[in-house]
PDB file of N, CA, C and O in Angstrom:
ATOM      1  N   MET A   1       0.837  -1.169   0.000  1.00  0.00           N
ATOM      2  CA  MET A   1       0.000   0.000   0.000  1.00  0.00           C
ATOM      3  C   MET A   1       0.884   1.236   0.000  1.00  0.00           C
ATOM      4  O   MET A   1       1.964   1.251   0.592  1.00  0.00           O
ATOM      5  N   ALA A   2       0.408   2.260  -0.670  1.00  0.00           N
ATOM      6  CA  ALA A   2       1.187   3.498  -0.740  1.00  0.00           C
ATOM      7  C   ALA A   2       0.276   4.690  -0.493  1.00  0.00           C
ATOM      8  O   ALA A   2      -0.918   4.672  -0.790  1.00  0.00           O
ATOM      9  N   VAL A   3       0.882   5.707   0.053  1.00  0.00           N
ATOM     10  CA  VAL A   3       0.164   6.950   0.310  1.00  0.00           C
ATOM     11  C   VAL A   3       1.183   8.084   0.178  1.00  0.00           C
ATOM     12  O   VAL A   3       2.338   7.918   0.570  1.00  0.00           O
ATOM     13  N   PRO A   4       0.778   9.224  -0.362  1.00  0.00           N
ATOM     14  CA  PRO A   4       1.729  10.331  -0.483  1.00  0.00           C
ATOM     15  C   PRO A   4       2.330  10.703   0.874  1.00  0.00           C
ATOM     16  O   PRO A   4       1.633  10.697   1.888  1.00  0.00           O
ATOM     17  N   ILE A   5       3.597  11.019   0.888  1.00  0.00           N
ATOM     18  CA  ILE A   5       4.329  11.335   2.124  1.00  0.00           C
ATOM     19  C   ILE A   5       3.697  12.489   2.894  1.00  0.00           C
ATOM     20  O   ILE A   5       3.742  12.509   4.124  1.00  0.00           O
ATOM     21  N   ARG A   6       3.120  13.429   2.197  1.00  0.00           N
ATOM     22  CA  ARG A   6       2.545  14.601   2.870  1.00  0.00           C
ATOM     23  C   ARG A   6       1.252  14.270   3.620  1.00  0.00           C
ATOM     24  O   ARG A   6       0.765  15.090   4.399  1.00  0.00           O
ATOM     25  N   ARG A   7       0.697  13.091   3.395  1.00  0.00           N
ATOM     26  CA  ARG A   7      -0.550  12.680   4.063  1.00  0.00           C
ATOM     27  C   ARG A   7      -0.216  11.873   5.309  1.00  0.00           C
ATOM     28  O   ARG A   7      -0.409  10.657   5.342  1.00  0.00           O
ATOM     29  N   LYS A   8       0.279  12.544   6.317  1.00  0.00           N
ATOM     30  CA  LYS A   8       0.790  11.890   7.521  1.00  0.00           C
ATOM     31  C   LYS A   8      -0.267  11.055   8.243  1.00  0.00           C
ATOM     32  O   LYS A   8       0.036   9.951   8.695  1.00  0.00           O
ATOM     33  N   ALA A   9      -1.482  11.546   8.360  1.00  0.00           N
ATOM     34  CA  ALA A   9      -2.540  10.792   9.039  1.00  0.00           C
ATOM     35  C   ALA A   9      -2.878   9.521   8.261  1.00  0.00           C
ATOM     36  O   ALA A   9      -3.080   8.461   8.852  1.00  0.00           O
ATOM     37  N   ALA A  10      -2.937   9.632   6.945  1.00  0.00           N
ATOM     38  CA  ALA A  10      -3.225   8.459   6.121  1.00  0.00           C
ATOM     39  C   ALA A  10      -2.094   7.443   6.219  1.00  0.00           C
ATOM     40  O   ALA A  10      -2.340   6.239   6.300  1.00  0.00           O
ATOM     41  N   ALA A  11      -0.859   7.926   6.211  1.00  0.00           N
ATOM     42  CA  ALA A  11       0.292   7.025   6.323  1.00  0.00           C
ATOM     43  C   ALA A  11       0.275   6.297   7.660  1.00  0.00           C
ATOM     44  O   ALA A  11       0.566   5.102   7.718  1.00  0.00           O
ATOM     45  N   ALA A  12      -0.061   7.004   8.734  1.00  0.00           N
ATOM     46  CA  ALA A  12      -0.134   6.375  10.057  1.00  0.00           C
ATOM     47  C   ALA A  12      -1.231   5.318  10.086  1.00  0.00           C
ATOM     48  O   ALA A  12      -1.045   4.250  10.669  1.00  0.00           O
ATOM     49  N   PHE A  13      -2.367   5.604   9.467  1.00  0.00           N
ATOM     50  CA  PHE A  13      -3.466   4.640   9.416  1.00  0.00           C
ATOM     51  C   PHE A  13      -3.051   3.375   8.668  1.00  0.00           C
ATOM     52  O   PHE A  13      -3.282   2.263   9.143  1.00  0.00           O
ATOM     53  N   ILE A  14      -2.437   3.549   7.498  1.00  0.00           N
ATOM     54  CA  ILE A  14      -2.005   2.403   6.695  1.00  0.00           C
ATOM     55  C   ILE A  14      -0.960   1.583   7.443  1.00  0.00           C
ATOM     56  O   ILE A  14      -1.027   0.353   7.453  1.00  0.00           O
ATOM     57  N   ARG A  15       0.001   2.253   8.066  1.00  0.00           N
ATOM     58  CA  ARG A  15       1.042   1.560   8.827  1.00  0.00           C
ATOM     59  C   ARG A  15       0.413   0.721   9.944  1.00  0.00           C
ATOM     60  O   ARG A  15       0.769  -0.445  10.120  1.00  0.00           O
ATOM     61  N   ASP A  16      -0.519   1.310  10.696  1.00  0.00           N
ATOM     62  CA  ASP A  16      -1.196   0.595  11.779  1.00  0.00           C
ATOM     63  C   ASP A  16      -2.003  -0.579  11.235  1.00  0.00           C
ATOM     64  O   ASP A  16      -1.987  -1.669  11.806  1.00  0.00           O
ATOM     65  N   PHE A  17      -2.708  -0.352  10.129  1.00  0.00           N
ATOM     66  CA  PHE A  17      -3.517  -1.396   9.504  1.00  0.00           C
ATOM     67  C   PHE A  17      -2.657  -2.604   9.133  1.00  0.00           C
ATOM     68  O   PHE A  17      -3.005  -3.740   9.452  1.00  0.00           O
ATOM     69  N   VAL A  18      -1.545  -2.356   8.464  1.00  0.00           N
ATOM     70  CA  VAL A  18      -0.661  -3.442   8.022  1.00  0.00           C
ATOM     71  C   VAL A  18      -0.048  -4.162   9.222  1.00  0.00           C
ATOM     72  O   VAL A  18       0.027  -5.390   9.234  1.00  0.00           O
ATOM     73  N   GLU A  19       0.385  -3.416  10.220  1.00  0.00           N
ATOM     74  CA  GLU A  19       0.987  -4.036  11.407  1.00  0.00           C
ATOM     75  C   GLU A  19      -0.023  -4.923  12.129  1.00  0.00           C
ATOM     76  O   GLU A  19       0.327  -6.012  12.582  1.00  0.00           O
ATOM     77  N   ARG A  20      -1.267  -4.473  12.240  1.00  0.00           N
ATOM     78  CA  ARG A  20      -2.298  -5.305  12.884  1.00  0.00           C
ATOM     79  C   ARG A  20      -2.541  -6.577  12.087  1.00  0.00           C
ATOM     80  O   ARG A  20      -2.714  -7.648  12.670  1.00  0.00           O
ATOM     81  N   ARG A  21      -2.557  -6.476  10.776  1.00  0.00           N
ATOM     82  CA  ARG A  21      -2.782  -7.670   9.946  1.00  0.00           C
ATOM     83  C   ARG A  21      -1.629  -8.663  10.090  1.00  0.00           C
ATOM     84  O   ARG A  21      -1.854  -9.873  10.067  1.00  0.00           O
ATOM     85  N   LYS A  22      -0.406  -8.172  10.237  1.00  0.00           N
ATOM     86  CA  LYS A  22       0.738  -9.068  10.442  1.00  0.00           C
ATOM     87  C   LYS A  22       0.601  -9.783  11.779  1.00  0.00           C
ATOM     88  O   LYS A  22       0.823 -10.992  11.854  1.00  0.00           O
ATOM     89  N   VAL A  23       0.238  -9.055  12.841  1.00  0.00           N
ATOM     90  CA  VAL A  23       0.075  -9.653  14.172  1.00  0.00           C
ATOM     91  C   VAL A  23      -1.026 -10.711  14.151  1.00  0.00           C
ATOM     92  O   VAL A  23      -0.884 -11.767  14.768  1.00  0.00           O
ATOM     93  N   GLU A  24      -2.117 -10.436  13.448  1.00  0.00           N
ATOM     94  CA  GLU A  24      -3.251 -11.358  13.374  1.00  0.00           C
ATOM     95  C   GLU A  24      -2.947 -12.597  12.539  1.00  0.00           C
ATOM     96  O   GLU A  24      -3.694 -13.574  12.598  1.00  0.00           O
ATOM     97  N   GLY A  25      -1.870 -12.577  11.767  1.00  0.00           N
ATOM     98  CA  GLY A  25      -1.533 -13.701  10.912  1.00  0.00           C
ATOM     99  C   GLY A  25      -2.172 -13.633   9.535  1.00  0.00           C
ATOM    100  O   GLY A  25      -2.015 -14.551   8.730  1.00  0.00           O
ATOM    101  N   PHE A  26      -2.884 -12.564   9.261  1.00  0.00           N
ATOM    102  CA  PHE A  26      -3.569 -12.441   7.979  1.00  0.00           C
ATOM    103  C   PHE A  26      -2.603 -12.419   6.801  1.00  0.00           C
ATOM    104  O   PHE A  26      -2.837 -13.072   5.784  1.00  0.00           O
ATOM    105  N   VAL A  27      -1.520 -11.665   6.945  1.00  0.00           N
ATOM    106  CA  VAL A  27      -0.560 -11.540   5.842  1.00  0.00           C
ATOM    107  C   VAL A  27       0.029 -12.909   5.520  1.00  0.00           C
ATOM    108  O   VAL A  27       0.085 -13.302   4.355  1.00  0.00           O
ATOM    109  N   ARG A  28       0.463 -13.626   6.532  1.00  0.00           N
ATOM    110  CA  ARG A  28       1.047 -14.962   6.332  1.00  0.00           C
ATOM    111  C   ARG A  28       0.032 -15.901   5.683  1.00  0.00           C
ATOM    112  O   ARG A  28       0.352 -16.617   4.735  1.00  0.00           O
ATOM    113  N   SER A  29      -1.187 -15.889   6.200  1.00  0.00           N
ATOM    114  CA  SER A  29      -2.241 -16.746   5.667  1.00  0.00           C
ATOM    115  C   SER A  29      -2.530 -16.431   4.199  1.00  0.00           C
ATOM    116  O   SER A  29      -2.698 -17.343   3.390  1.00  0.00           O
ATOM    117  N   ALA A  30      -2.588 -15.154   3.857  1.00  0.00           N
ATOM    118  CA  ALA A  30      -2.854 -14.758   2.472  1.00  0.00           C
ATOM    119  C   ALA A  30      -1.741 -15.230   1.543  1.00  0.00           C
ATOM    120  O   ALA A  30      -2.001 -15.668   0.422  1.00  0.00           O
ATOM    121  N   LEU A  31      -0.503 -15.140   2.015  1.00  0.00           N
ATOM    122  CA  LEU A  31       0.619 -15.606   1.199  1.00  0.00           C
ATOM    123  C   LEU A  31       0.550 -17.115   0.979  1.00  0.00           C
ATOM    124  O   LEU A  31       0.766 -17.592  -0.135  1.00  0.00           O
ATOM    125  N   VAL A  32       0.253 -17.856   2.022  1.00  0.00           N
ATOM    126  CA  VAL A  32       0.153 -19.317   1.906  1.00  0.00           C
ATOM    127  C   VAL A  32      -0.981 -19.685   0.947  1.00  0.00           C
ATOM    128  O   VAL A  32      -0.811 -20.544   0.082  1.00  0.00           O
ATOM    129  N   GLN A  33      -2.130 -19.038   1.101  1.00  0.00           N
ATOM    130  CA  GLN A  33      -3.280 -19.333   0.240  1.00  0.00           C
ATOM    131  C   GLN A  33      -3.005 -19.011  -1.225  1.00  0.00           C
ATOM    132  O   GLN A  33      -3.606 -19.611  -2.117  1.00  0.00           O
ATOM    133  N   SER A  34      -2.106 -18.073  -1.475  1.00  0.00           N
ATOM    134  CA  SER A  34      -1.797 -17.716  -2.860  1.00  0.00           C
ATOM    135  C   SER A  34      -0.618 -18.521  -3.410  1.00  0.00           C
ATOM    136  O   SER A  34      -0.114 -18.232  -4.495  1.00  0.00           O
ATOM    137  N   GLY A  35      -0.179 -19.541  -2.645  1.00  0.00           N
ATOM    138  CA  GLY A  35       0.894 -20.402  -3.114  1.00  0.00           C
ATOM    139  C   GLY A  35       2.285 -19.867  -2.857  1.00  0.00           C
ATOM    140  O   GLY A  35       3.250 -20.357  -3.444  1.00  0.00           O
ATOM    141  N   GLN A  36       2.411 -18.877  -1.997  1.00  0.00           N
ATOM    142  CA  GLN A  36       3.710 -18.268  -1.707  1.00  0.00           C
ATOM    143  C   GLN A  36       4.162 -18.618  -0.288  1.00  0.00           C
ATOM    144  O   GLN A  36       4.551 -17.739   0.481  1.00  0.00           O
ATOM    145  N   SER A  37       4.109 -19.888   0.047  1.00  0.00           N
ATOM    146  CA  SER A  37       4.406 -20.320   1.416  1.00  0.00           C
ATOM    147  C   SER A  37       5.885 -20.224   1.776  1.00  0.00           C
ATOM    148  O   SER A  37       6.233 -20.343   2.951  1.00  0.00           O
ATOM    149  N   ASP A  38       6.758 -20.014   0.803  1.00  0.00           N
ATOM    150  CA  ASP A  38       8.193 -19.930   1.093  1.00  0.00           C
ATOM    151  C   ASP A  38       8.651 -18.494   1.370  1.00  0.00           C
ATOM    152  O   ASP A  38       9.849 -18.237   1.486  1.00  0.00           O
ATOM    153  N   VAL A  39       7.709 -17.569   1.474  1.00  0.00           N
ATOM    154  CA  VAL A  39       8.014 -16.160   1.722  1.00  0.00           C
ATOM    155  C   VAL A  39       8.015 -15.899   3.222  1.00  0.00           C
ATOM    156  O   VAL A  39       7.179 -16.432   3.950  1.00  0.00           O
ATOM    157  N   THR A  40       8.955 -15.080   3.681  1.00  0.00           N
ATOM    158  CA  THR A  40       9.019 -14.702   5.088  1.00  0.00           C
ATOM    159  C   THR A  40       8.344 -13.349   5.277  1.00  0.00           C
ATOM    160  O   THR A  40       8.641 -12.388   4.568  1.00  0.00           O
ATOM    161  N   VAL A  41       7.437 -13.288   6.237  1.00  0.00           N
ATOM    162  CA  VAL A  41       6.768 -12.030   6.569  1.00  0.00           C
ATOM    163  C   VAL A  41       7.622 -11.316   7.611  1.00  0.00           C
ATOM    164  O   VAL A  41       8.024 -11.916   8.607  1.00  0.00           O
ATOM    165  N   ALA A  42       7.894 -10.053   7.382  1.00  0.00           N
ATOM    166  CA  ALA A  42       8.664  -9.269   8.351  1.00  0.00           C
ATOM    167  C   ALA A  42       7.909  -9.222   9.673  1.00  0.00           C
ATOM    168  O   ALA A  42       6.681  -9.143   9.682  1.00  0.00           O
ATOM    169  N   PRO A  43       8.634  -9.269  10.792  1.00  0.00           N
ATOM    170  CA  PRO A  43       7.952  -9.192  12.086  1.00  0.00           C
ATOM    171  C   PRO A  43       7.299  -7.824  12.265  1.00  0.00           C
ATOM    172  O   PRO A  43       7.727  -6.839  11.662  1.00  0.00           O
ATOM    173  N   PRO A  44       6.258  -7.771  13.101  1.00  0.00           N
ATOM    174  CA  PRO A  44       5.630  -6.474  13.363  1.00  0.00           C
ATOM    175  C   PRO A  44       6.644  -5.476  13.915  1.00  0.00           C
ATOM    176  O   PRO A  44       7.563  -5.848  14.646  1.00  0.00           O
ATOM    177  N   ALA A  45       6.470  -4.231  13.564  1.00  0.00           N
ATOM    178  CA  ALA A  45       7.387  -3.173  14.019  1.00  0.00           C
ATOM    179  C   ALA A  45       7.202  -2.879  15.491  1.00  0.00           C
ATOM    180  O   ALA A  45       7.889  -2.018  16.039  1.00  0.00           O
TER     181      ALA A  45
END
């Protein structure tokens, strides 16, 4: 996901959204379901 740098509130929202999805396991699950099980998900920040 991308957002213009000048949109600080939007960037913070996207960052929080992605970090929560990583903690919940959603990102890993989506990768496995799409056949990309050999990919490593970065740990939450």
